[in-house]
C-alpha positions in Angstrom: 121.4 92.4 95.4 121.9 88.6 93.9 118.2 87.7 93.3 117.1 84.7 94.9 113.7 83.5 94.1 113.7 80.4 96.3 115.2 79.5 99.6 117.1 76.8 98.2 119.5 78.9 97.3 121.2 79.5 101.0 123.8 81.5 99.7 123.1 86.1 99.2 125.8 88.2 98.4 124.8 91.7 99.1 126.4 95.3 98.8 125.7 98.5 101.2 122.0 99.7 98.8 120.8 96.2 100.9 120.9 97.7 104.7 119.8 96.9 106.5 119.4 93.2 105.1 116.4 91.4 106.7 115.5 88.0 105.7 113.3 87.3 103.7 114.4 89.6 101.2 111.7 90.1 99.0 112.8 88.3 95.6 111.4 85.1 98.0 108.8 84.0 97.6 106.1 84.3 99.8 104.3 80.6 99.9 108.4 80.0 101.5 108.7 82.8 103.8 109.0 82.8 107.1 108.7 85.8 110.3 110.9 88.9 108.9 114.3 89.0 110.2 117.2 91.1 111.1 120.2 90.5 110.6 123.2 91.8 111.5 126.0 91.6 108.9 127.7 94.9 109.6 130.3 93.8 111.8 132.1 90.7 110.6 130.4 90.8 106.8 128.5 88.0 107.0 124.9 86.5 108.4 122.7 83.7 109.0 119.4 83.5 109.4 118.3 81.8 112.4 115.6 80.2 110.2 116.1 79.1 106.8 119.6 79.1 106.9 120.7 81.5 104.1 124.6 83.0 104.3 124.4 86.3 103.4 128.1 87.6 102.5 128.3 91.7 102.4 130.6 92.5 99.1 133.2 94.1 100.5 133.3 92.7 104.3 132.8 94.2 107.2 132.1 97.9 107.2 135.0 100.4 108.5 134.0 102.1 112.1 130.9 100.7 112.6 129.6 99.8 116.2 
């Protein structure tokens, strides 16, 4: 995962090793976080956090055959 330390960076690329995806990520500063929310990224290859607007993309795109 690209290490994000401040939520001012709004684009993060993740890998399948980072699944299940949740925001805020462990790399975000504690003082600048919101409640943890799990984001469904497997079907489309991208997700947007409803709290902070961070846009996540899954390296390699959507997972084939994921239900």
